[in-house]
Every structure is written in structure tokens, then in C-alpha cells.
Residue frames as a rotation matrix with the C-alpha (Angstrom) as fourth column:
UNK 1
-0.612 0.033 0.790 50.84
0.607 0.660 0.442 -18.41
-0.507 0.750 -0.424 -4.46
UNK 2
-0.860 0.321 -0.396 49.33
-0.466 -0.810 0.356 -16.30
-0.206 0.491 0.847 -7.25
UNK 3
0.097 0.958 0.270 45.70
-0.510 0.281 -0.813 -16.87
-0.855 -0.059 0.516 -8.13
UNK 4
-0.600 -0.238 0.763 45.22
0.419 0.719 0.554 -19.56
-0.681 0.653 -0.332 -10.71
UNK 5
-0.042 0.573 -0.818 43.98
-0.761 -0.549 -0.345 -18.44
-0.647 0.608 0.460 -14.04
UNK 6
0.920 0.391 0.037 43.08
-0.278 0.716 -0.641 -20.60
-0.277 0.579 0.767 -17.00
UNK 7
0.036 -0.936 0.351 46.04
-0.172 0.340 0.925 -22.87
-0.985 -0.093 -0.149 -17.69
UNK 8
0.898 0.290 -0.332 46.94
-0.339 -0.028 -0.940 -22.48
-0.282 0.957 0.074 -21.33
UNK 9
-0.272 -0.933 0.234 49.47
-0.173 0.287 0.942 -24.45
-0.947 0.216 -0.239 -23.31
UNK 10
-0.980 -0.158 0.125 49.42
0.099 0.164 0.981 -24.26
-0.175 0.974 -0.145 -27.07
UNK 11
-0.664 0.748 0.002 45.97
-0.641 -0.570 0.514 -22.67
0.385 0.340 0.858 -27.00
UNK 12
0.088 0.747 -0.659 44.35
0.070 0.655 0.753 -25.28
0.994 -0.113 0.005 -24.76
UNK 13
0.162 0.079 0.984 43.34
-0.925 -0.335 0.179 -25.33
0.344 -0.939 0.019 -21.10
UNK 14
-0.628 -0.472 -0.618 44.69
-0.214 0.869 -0.447 -28.14
0.748 -0.149 -0.647 -18.94
UNK 15
0.484 0.826 -0.290 42.43
-0.001 0.332 0.943 -30.16
0.875 -0.456 0.161 -16.64
UNK 16
-0.490 -0.629 0.604 43.06
-0.601 -0.259 -0.756 -29.74
0.632 -0.733 -0.251 -12.92
UNK 17
0.441 0.785 0.436 40.38
-0.869 0.252 0.426 -32.03
0.224 -0.567 0.793 -11.49
UNK 18
-0.797 -0.596 -0.102 41.16
-0.532 0.771 -0.351 -35.15
0.287 -0.225 -0.931 -9.55
UNK 19
0.345 0.822 -0.453 39.13
-0.323 0.557 0.765 -38.17
0.881 -0.118 0.458 -8.51
UNK 20
-0.207 -0.458 0.864 39.44
-0.951 -0.112 -0.287 -38.69
0.228 -0.882 -0.413 -4.78
UNK 21
-0.948 -0.302 0.101 39.38
-0.319 0.898 -0.305 -41.96
0.001 -0.321 -0.947 -2.81
UNK 22
-0.419 0.871 0.256 35.55
0.131 0.337 -0.932 -41.92
-0.898 -0.357 -0.256 -2.72
UNK 23
-0.473 0.116 0.873 35.31
0.870 0.218 0.443 -41.28
-0.139 0.969 -0.204 -6.51
UNK 24
0.608 0.614 -0.503 34.26
0.530 -0.786 -0.319 -37.66
-0.591 -0.073 -0.803 -6.03
UNK 25
0.310 -0.462 0.831 35.37
0.702 -0.479 -0.527 -35.01
0.642 0.747 0.176 -8.50
UNK 26
0.523 -0.199 -0.829 37.64
0.644 -0.545 0.537 -32.53
-0.559 -0.814 -0.157 -6.72
UNK 27
0.264 -0.436 0.860 38.87
0.672 -0.557 -0.489 -29.18
0.692 0.707 0.146 -8.04
UNK 28
0.258 -0.263 -0.930 40.89
0.825 -0.441 0.354 -26.50
-0.503 -0.858 0.103 -6.26
UNK 29
0.346 -0.221 0.912 41.52
0.540 -0.748 -0.386 -22.84
0.767 0.626 -0.140 -6.90
UNK 30
-0.159 -0.516 -0.841 43.82
0.966 -0.256 -0.025 -20.52
-0.202 -0.817 0.540 -4.93
UNK 31
0.566 0.439 0.698 43.13
0.535 -0.840 0.094 -16.84
0.628 0.320 -0.710 -4.29
UNK 32
-0.611 -0.792 -0.001 44.98
0.588 -0.452 -0.671 -13.85
0.530 -0.410 0.742 -2.88
UNK 33
-0.190 0.596 0.780 41.98
-0.584 -0.707 0.398 -12.73
0.789 -0.380 0.483 -0.85
UNK 34
-0.747 -0.080 0.660 40.95
-0.647 0.315 -0.694 -13.77
-0.153 -0.946 -0.287 2.64
UNK 35
-0.897 0.437 -0.071 38.71
0.422 0.893 0.156 -16.76
0.131 0.110 -0.985 3.17
UNK 36
-0.289 0.836 -0.467 35.93
0.543 -0.259 -0.799 -14.50
-0.788 -0.485 -0.379 4.50
UNK 37
-0.267 0.167 -0.949 36.06
-0.633 -0.773 0.042 -12.33
-0.727 0.612 0.312 1.38
UNK 38
-0.902 -0.078 -0.424 35.99
-0.387 0.581 0.716 -15.41
0.191 0.810 -0.554 -0.86
UNK 39
-0.752 0.660 0.012 32.98
0.512 0.594 -0.621 -16.70
-0.417 -0.461 -0.784 1.11
UNK 40
-0.212 0.684 -0.698 30.95
-0.294 -0.726 -0.622 -13.77
-0.932 0.073 0.355 -0.24
UNK 41
-0.528 -0.057 -0.847 31.41
-0.847 -0.031 0.530 -15.11
-0.056 0.998 -0.032 -3.79
UNK 42
-0.932 0.197 -0.304 29.63
0.149 0.974 0.174 -18.31
0.330 0.117 -0.937 -2.72
UNK 43
-0.485 0.752 -0.447 26.73
0.859 0.313 -0.405 -16.98
-0.165 -0.580 -0.798 -0.65
UNK 44
-0.288 0.370 -0.883 26.02
0.014 -0.920 -0.391 -13.34
-0.958 -0.125 0.259 -1.58
UNK 45
0.466 0.602 0.648 23.75
0.602 0.321 -0.731 -13.21
-0.648 0.731 -0.213 -4.62
UNK 46
0.910 -0.127 -0.395 25.46
-0.322 -0.816 -0.480 -10.13
-0.262 0.564 -0.783 -6.10
UNK 47
-0.061 -0.998 0.011 28.91
-0.850 0.057 0.523 -11.72
-0.523 0.023 -0.852 -5.86
UNK 48
-0.240 0.045 0.970 27.70
0.163 0.987 -0.005 -15.15
-0.957 0.157 -0.244 -7.00
UNK 49
0.761 0.638 0.117 26.12
0.262 -0.137 -0.955 -13.53
-0.593 0.758 -0.272 -10.05
UNK 50
0.427 -0.673 -0.604 29.53
-0.770 -0.621 0.147 -12.28
-0.474 0.402 -0.783 -11.19
UNK 51
-0.596 -0.772 -0.223 30.63
-0.786 0.504 0.358 -15.81
-0.164 0.388 -0.907 -12.03
UNK 52
-0.952 0.247 0.184 27.73
0.244 0.969 -0.037 -18.27
-0.187 0.010 -0.982 -11.71
UNK 53
-0.382 0.873 0.304 24.28
0.356 -0.165 0.920 -16.76
0.853 0.460 -0.248 -11.28
UNK 54
-0.681 0.222 0.698 22.06
-0.629 -0.666 -0.402 -14.78
0.375 -0.712 0.593 -8.94
UNK 55
-0.736 0.500 -0.457 19.80
0.591 0.803 -0.074 -16.48
0.330 -0.325 -0.886 -6.45
UNK 56
-0.420 0.723 0.548 16.29
-0.627 -0.668 0.401 -15.49
0.656 -0.175 0.734 -5.40
UNK 57
0.349 0.648 -0.677 14.25
0.172 0.666 0.726 -16.68
0.921 -0.370 0.120 -2.44
UNK 58
0.605 -0.048 0.795 14.70
-0.753 -0.361 0.551 -17.10
0.260 -0.931 -0.255 1.28
UNK 59
-0.227 -0.779 -0.584 17.84
-0.442 0.617 -0.652 -19.07
0.868 0.110 -0.484 2.21
UNK 60
-0.605 0.080 0.792 16.35
-0.779 0.146 -0.610 -19.66
-0.164 -0.986 -0.026 5.67
UNK 61
0.518 0.853 0.062 13.84
-0.791 0.505 -0.346 -21.98
-0.326 0.131 0.936 3.92
UNK 62
-0.109 -0.729 0.676 16.86
-0.194 0.682 0.705 -24.06
-0.975 -0.054 -0.215 2.78
UNK 63
-0.016 0.109 0.994 15.85
0.904 0.426 -0.032 -23.63
-0.427 0.898 -0.105 -0.88
UNK 64
-0.037 -0.011 -0.999 16.59
-0.246 -0.969 0.020 -20.87
-0.969 0.247 0.033 -3.42
UNK 65
0.800 0.242 0.548 16.23
0.490 0.264 -0.831 -20.43
-0.346 0.934 0.092 -7.18
UNK 66
-0.107 -0.906 -0.410 19.48
0.076 -0.419 0.905 -19.73
-0.991 0.065 0.114 -9.04
UNK 67
0.940 0.318 -0.127 19.47
-0.064 -0.201 -0.978 -18.15
-0.336 0.927 -0.168 -12.50
UNK 68
0.236 -0.895 0.378 22.51
0.633 0.436 0.639 -19.50
-0.737 0.089 0.670 -14.34
UNK 69
0.598 0.073 -0.798 23.90
-0.246 -0.931 -0.269 -16.42
-0.763 0.357 -0.539 -16.07
UNK 70
-0.388 -0.841 -0.377 26.53
-0.682 -0.013 0.732 -18.22
-0.620 0.541 -0.568 -18.18
UNK 71
-0.600 0.234 0.765 24.14
0.425 0.903 0.058 -20.77
-0.678 0.360 -0.641 -19.64
UNK 72
-0.943 0.293 0.155 22.25
0.043 -0.357 0.933 -20.22
0.329 0.887 0.324 -22.89
UNK 73
-0.087 0.993 0.076 18.82
0.195 -0.057 0.979 -18.82
0.977 0.100 -0.189 -22.08
UNK 74
-0.699 -0.300 0.649 19.80
-0.516 -0.417 -0.749 -18.21
0.495 -0.858 0.136 -18.43
UNK 75
0.052 0.758 -0.650 17.80
0.122 0.641 0.757 -21.14
0.991 -0.119 -0.059 -17.01
UNK 76
-0.022 0.039 0.999 16.73
-0.926 -0.376 -0.006 -21.22
0.376 -0.926 0.044 -13.37
UNK 77
-0.281 -0.155 -0.947 17.59
0.106 0.976 -0.191 -24.15
0.954 -0.155 -0.258 -11.10
UNK 78
0.791 0.478 0.381 16.13
-0.387 -0.090 0.918 -25.00
0.473 -0.874 0.114 -7.72
UNK 79
-0.263 -0.933 -0.245 18.94
-0.124 0.285 -0.951 -25.38
0.957 -0.219 -0.191 -5.18
UNK 80
0.846 0.456 -0.275 18.53
0.162 0.271 0.949 -27.08
0.507 -0.847 0.156 -1.82
UNK 81
0.049 -0.818 0.573 20.88
-0.697 -0.439 -0.567 -25.76
0.715 -0.371 -0.592 0.85
UNK 82
0.500 0.067 -0.864 22.12
0.323 0.911 0.257 -28.76
0.804 -0.407 0.434 2.85
UNK 83
0.400 -0.443 -0.803 24.68
0.861 -0.119 0.495 -26.87
-0.314 -0.889 0.334 4.94
UNK 84
0.379 -0.327 0.866 25.83
0.333 -0.825 -0.457 -23.26
0.863 0.461 -0.204 4.99
UNK 85
0.735 -0.218 -0.643 28.32
0.663 0.030 0.748 -22.80
-0.143 -0.976 0.167 7.81
UNK 86
0.814 -0.399 0.421 30.14
-0.127 -0.831 -0.542 -19.48
0.567 0.388 -0.727 7.69
UNK 87
0.612 -0.619 0.493 32.39
-0.695 -0.122 0.709 -20.37
-0.379 -0.776 -0.504 10.66
UNK 88
0.218 -0.506 0.834 33.55
0.184 0.861 0.474 -23.58
-0.958 0.050 0.281 8.95
UNK 89
-0.221 -0.210 -0.952 33.47
-0.780 -0.548 0.302 -21.88
-0.585 0.810 -0.043 5.50
UNK 90
-0.924 0.006 0.382 31.49
0.154 0.921 0.357 -24.84
-0.350 0.389 -0.852 4.18
UNK 91
-0.166 0.884 -0.437 28.61
-0.869 -0.341 -0.359 -24.77
-0.466 0.320 0.825 1.71
UNK 92
-0.922 -0.003 0.387 26.82
0.141 0.929 0.343 -27.95
-0.360 0.370 -0.856 0.64
UNK 93
-0.206 0.867 -0.455 23.95
-0.796 -0.418 -0.437 -27.85
-0.569 0.272 0.776 -1.85
UNK 94
-0.568 0.132 0.812 21.92
0.440 0.883 0.164 -30.20
-0.696 0.450 -0.560 -4.00
UNK 95
-0.424 0.446 -0.788 20.47
-0.785 -0.614 0.075 -29.39
-0.451 0.650 0.611 -7.42
UNK 96
-0.594 0.238 -0.768 18.11
-0.572 0.546 0.612 -31.40
0.565 0.803 -0.188 -9.57
UNK 97
0.266 0.800 0.538 15.70
-0.954 0.297 0.032 -34.19
-0.134 -0.522 0.842 -8.69
UNK 98
0.897 0.243 0.371 16.08
-0.255 0.967 -0.015 -37.92
-0.362 -0.081 0.929 -8.00
UNK 99
0.472 -0.736 0.486 18.70
0.722 0.639 0.266 -39.64
-0.506 0.226 0.833 -10.16
UNK 100
0.381 -0.277 0.882 19.31
0.673 -0.571 -0.470 -36.29
0.634 0.773 -0.031 -11.89
UNK 101
0.993 0.038 0.108 20.42
-0.044 -0.744 0.667 -34.60
0.105 -0.667 -0.737 -8.64
UNK 102
0.130 -0.991 0.009 23.94
0.404 0.045 -0.914 -33.40
0.906 0.122 0.406 -7.94
UNK 103
0.881 -0.009 -0.473 25.44
0.448 -0.306 0.840 -32.75
-0.152 -0.952 -0.265 -4.54
UNK 104
0.315 -0.776 0.547 28.10
0.292 -0.469 -0.833 -30.06
0.903 0.422 0.079 -4.47
UNK 105
0.723 -0.193 -0.664 30.47
0.663 -0.080 0.745 -29.32
-0.196 -0.978 0.070 -1.59
UNK 106
0.349 -0.610 0.711 32.46
0.251 -0.671 -0.698 -26.10
0.903 0.422 -0.081 -1.44
UNK 107
0.761 -0.213 -0.613 34.93
0.625 -0.014 0.781 -25.54
-0.175 -0.977 0.123 1.36
UNK 108
0.660 -0.567 0.492 37.31
-0.155 -0.744 -0.650 -22.61
0.735 0.353 -0.579 1.77
UNK 109
0.564 -0.595 -0.573 40.66
0.826 0.412 0.385 -23.14
0.008 -0.690 0.723 3.46
UNK 110
0.936 -0.314 -0.158 42.83
-0.272 -0.932 0.240 -20.33
-0.223 -0.182 -0.958 4.80
UNK 111
0.537 -0.824 0.181 46.33
0.800 0.429 -0.420 -20.15
0.268 0.371 0.889 3.31
UNK 112
-0.142 -0.698 -0.701 49.34
0.796 -0.502 0.339 -17.96
-0.589 -0.510 0.627 4.16
UNK 113
-0.943 -0.325 -0.075 48.84
0.197 -0.724 0.661 -15.91
-0.269 0.608 0.747 1.01
UNK 114
-0.597 0.785 -0.163 45.04
-0.761 -0.491 0.423 -15.90
0.252 0.377 0.891 0.96
UNK 115
-0.015 0.686 0.728 42.62
-0.637 0.555 -0.535 -18.79
-0.771 -0.471 0.429 0.58
UNK 116
-0.928 -0.201 -0.314 41.88
-0.370 0.600 0.710 -21.92
0.045 0.775 -0.631 -1.38
UNK 117
0.117 0.992 0.042 38.51
-0.958 0.124 -0.259 -23.16
-0.263 -0.010 0.965 -2.57
UNK 118
-0.941 -0.254 0.223 38.03
-0.207 0.954 0.216 -26.93
-0.268 0.157 -0.951 -2.55
UNK 119
-0.036 0.927 -0.373 35.12
-0.995 -0.070 -0.078 -27.96
-0.098 0.368 0.925 -4.76
UNK 120
-0.917 -0.202 0.344 33.83
-0.200 0.979 0.042 -31.54
-0.345 -0.030 -0.938 -4.51
UNK 121
-0.007 0.915 -0.403 31.10
-0.993 0.043 0.114 -33.36
0.122 0.401 0.908 -6.40
UNK 122
-0.670 -0.201 0.715 30.49
-0.421 0.896 -0.144 -36.76
-0.611 -0.397 -0.685 -4.82
UNK 123
-0.070 0.710 0.701 28.72
0.231 0.695 -0.681 -39.42
-0.970 0.115 -0.213 -6.82
UNK 124
-0.038 0.008 -0.999 29.64
-0.840 -0.542 0.028 -38.17
-0.541 0.840 0.027 -10.28
UNK 125
0.762 0.355 0.541 28.42
0.026 0.819 -0.573 -40.67
-0.646 0.451 0.615 -12.84
UNK 126
-0.251 -0.959 0.136 31.54
0.202 0.085 0.976 -41.69
-0.947 0.272 0.172 -14.82
UNK 127
-0.149 0.265 0.953 29.51
0.977 0.189 0.101 -41.48
-0.153 0.946 -0.287 -18.04
UNK 128
0.831 0.520 0.198 28.86
0.539 -0.841 -0.054 -37.77
0.139 0.152 -0.979 -17.34
UNK 129
0.375 -0.752 -0.543 32.43
0.538 -0.300 0.788 -36.88
-0.755 -0.587 0.292 -16.33
UNK 130
-0.438 -0.631 0.641 33.47
0.878 -0.147 0.455 -35.85
-0.193 0.762 0.618 -19.84
UNK 131
-0.050 0.445 0.894 30.97
0.505 -0.761 0.407 -32.96
0.862 0.472 -0.187 -19.80
UNK 132
0.875 0.444 -0.193 30.54
0.365 -0.345 0.865 -32.22
0.318 -0.827 -0.464 -16.08
UNK 133
0.259 -0.869 -0.421 34.28
0.852 0.001 0.524 -31.97
-0.455 -0.495 0.741 -15.30
UNK 134
-0.592 -0.479 0.649 34.92
0.755 -0.611 0.238 -29.36
0.283 0.630 0.723 -18.02
UNK 135
0.281 0.800 0.531 31.83
0.424 -0.599 0.679 -27.47
0.861 0.034 -0.507 -16.86
UNK 136
0.884 0.037 -0.466 33.11
0.461 -0.241 0.854 -27.06
-0.080 -0.970 -0.230 -13.31
UNK 137
-0.233 -0.973 -0.002 36.60
0.912 -0.219 0.346 -26.11
-0.337 0.078 0.938 -14.56
UNK 138
-0.355 0.203 0.913 34.85
0.618 -0.682 0.392 -23.40
0.702 0.703 0.116 -16.61
UNK 139
0.670 0.714 0.201 32.80
0.309 -0.515 0.800 -22.09
0.675 -0.474 -0.566 -13.70
UNK 140
0.649 -0.473 -0.596 35.72
0.652 -0.057 0.756 -22.07
-0.391 -0.879 0.272 -11.27
UNK 141
-0.485 -0.806 0.339 37.86
0.870 -0.403 0.286 -20.18
-0.094 0.433 0.896 -13.78
UNK 142
0.049 0.601 0.798 34.99
0.420 -0.737 0.530 -17.68
0.906 0.309 -0.288 -14.06
UNK 143
0.885 0.223 -0.408 35.20
0.452 -0.207 0.868 -17.34
0.109 -0.953 -0.284 -10.26
UNK 144
-0.011 -0.969 -0.246 38.95
0.890 -0.122 0.440 -16.67
-0.456 -0.215 0.864 -10.51
UNK 145
-0.493 -0.128 0.860 38.27
0.684 -0.669 0.292 -13.97
0.538 0.732 0.418 -13.11
UNK 146
0.497 0.785 0.371 35.56
0.330 -0.566 0.756 -12.33
0.803 -0.253 -0.540 -10.97
UNK 147
0.742 -0.273 -0.612 37.70
0.624 -0.053 0.780 -12.33
-0.245 -0.960 0.131 -7.83
UNK 148
-0.307 -0.952 -0.011 40.54
0.833 -0.274 0.480 -10.74
-0.460 0.138 0.877 -9.82
UNK 149
-0.071 0.365 -0.928 38.24
-0.025 -0.931 -0.364 -7.97
-0.997 -0.002 0.075 -11.08
UNK 150
-0.944 -0.259 -0.203 38.08
-0.220 0.038 0.975 -9.36
-0.245 0.965 -0.093 -14.62
UNK 151
-0.044 0.938 -0.344 35.03
-0.992 -0.082 -0.095 -9.93
-0.117 0.337 0.934 -16.78
UNK 152
-0.387 -0.060 0.920 34.05
-0.277 0.959 -0.054 -13.57
-0.880 -0.276 -0.387 -16.21
UNK 153
0.696 0.718 -0.019 32.20
-0.178 0.147 -0.973 -13.40
-0.696 0.680 0.230 -19.54
UNK 154
0.326 -0.669 -0.668 35.59
-0.944 -0.191 -0.269 -13.54
0.052 0.718 -0.694 -21.25
UNK 155
-0.692 -0.423 0.585 36.00
-0.477 0.876 0.069 -17.14
-0.542 -0.232 -0.808 -20.02
UNK 156
0.022 0.670 -0.742 34.46
-0.998 0.064 0.028 -19.10
0.066 0.740 0.670 -22.90
UNK 157
0.312 0.221 0.924 33.20
-0.536 0.844 -0.021 -22.68
-0.784 -0.489 0.382 -22.53
UNK 158
0.663 -0.011 0.749 33.59
0.504 0.747 -0.434 -23.90
-0.554 0.665 0.500 -26.12
UNK 159
0.675 0.041 -0.736 35.94
-0.239 0.957 -0.166 -25.17
0.698 0.288 0.656 -27.45
UNK 160
-0.253 -0.924 0.285 38.59
-0.642 -0.060 -0.764 -24.83
0.724 -0.376 -0.578 -24.72
UNK 161
-0.477 0.118 0.871 36.70
-0.805 0.339 -0.487 -26.43
-0.353 -0.933 -0.067 -21.85
UNK 162
-0.012 0.538 0.843 34.29
0.143 0.835 -0.531 -28.48
-0.990 0.114 -0.087 -23.90
UNK 163
0.955 0.114 -0.274 35.21
-0.074 0.986 0.152 -30.50
0.288 -0.124 0.950 -25.82
UNK 164
0.290 -0.951 0.104 38.81
-0.575 -0.260 -0.775 -29.52
0.765 0.165 -0.623 -24.97
UNK 165
-0.503 -0.505 0.701 38.88
-0.860 0.217 -0.461 -31.21
0.081 -0.835 -0.544 -21.55
UNK 166
0.520 0.853 -0.031 36.43
-0.848 0.520 0.101 -34.03
0.102 -0.026 0.994 -22.29
UNK 167
0.474 -0.388 -0.791 39.03
-0.087 0.873 -0.481 -36.73
0.876 0.297 0.379 -22.88
UNK 168
-0.616 -0.705 0.352 40.91
-0.380 -0.126 -0.916 -35.77
0.690 -0.698 -0.190 -19.69
UNK 169
-0.363 0.553 0.750 37.78
-0.912 -0.046 -0.407 -36.29
-0.191 -0.832 0.521 -17.57
UNK 170
0.672 0.552 -0.494 36.65
-0.661 0.747 -0.065 -39.37
0.333 0.370 0.867 -19.47
UNK 171
0.051 -0.759 -0.649 40.02
-0.019 0.649 -0.760 -41.00
0.999 0.051 0.019 -18.76
UNK 172
-0.698 -0.353 0.623 40.03
-0.558 -0.277 -0.782 -39.81
0.449 -0.894 -0.003 -15.13
UNK 173
-0.209 0.732 0.649 36.66
-0.901 0.114 -0.418 -41.35
-0.380 -0.672 0.636 -14.30
UNK 174
0.820 0.506 -0.268 36.76
-0.572 0.747 -0.339 -44.43
0.029 0.431 0.902 -16.49
UNK 175
-0.065 -0.915 -0.398 40.12
-0.628 0.348 -0.696 -45.79
0.775 0.204 -0.598 -15.38
């Protein structure tokens, strides 16, 4: 299966997210690289910076600071590492505080032609789905670009992802 790139039809990107049985947002992306090579793009600061942002700190402390390179002003977020299991190819993190916190689960599955990333965000507030869903589509498409040796900076959030995918995610989580 070829790597997924932004899905364009008549100059718009199509939503790929689903809402699973536990109401978690789930997105998938397929790659033509091994699962162990894809893992580097999740945990190695230099690779992560190509599509999301660089981290600083000591991961052994279970907390790092991530500078979000695609966001205006490059803000820094504190990220708690809940699980980082290279053998299982599973990364679970939490960002934010209290009711503003998000748990993110990233799992890599081995495929015949490479690997597949399964991204899950349990507990997504349906009222936030219209902005959060497009945001993760955007970031995962930046990952696809980086893995394929492209400039992730060419993946532009507005207007294709937001507001372009807002109605898709609003309908998905408010049905």
C-alpha cells in the first residue's frame, strides 16, 4: 500500500478519522518504512521535530517539554510520558492540565509493505472535535510528508484542514 498523502478532491482534503466504540478519535496512516524506522519519528527529538516539534528534557523523568514547530509562536507544551514501549511500538502521553488535558495513544503496526500508525485520542470532548480532528489530520499528514522526505512545512493548516474538515468532525462526534 503506498503511503497516504493528503487526500484531495476538488481542492479539499477529506477526513479520515473515525470514532471508535469507546468514543475515541482514531486516525491511521500507512508507510513504506519499517515499524522500527517509523518509531524514530515518534520518540527521537530530531525526527519528531520534522513534523511536530522537538522535545527537551529527560524522558526517564517521564516528562519532557515539546516546542510545537508548526504552531504560531512555537509554543512549548509539557508532555507526560505514560508509556513508551519500543518492543510493543506503543507511545502514550498526556498534555495539558486537569480538564484541559489530552491523552494521546500512538501504536505502530507492522504491515507486509511497511507499517501503519494508529493514533487514538480517548475522551475527546464532542464540542472540540471540529477543531481537534482537523488538527490531528494536519499533523499526521505532516508526518507522512517528513517520512517521504518532503518538507512538512508545505502542509498548510488553513483553510484545507481548518475549517475545511470542521463539519466532518462535528458530524462524526455529535451524531
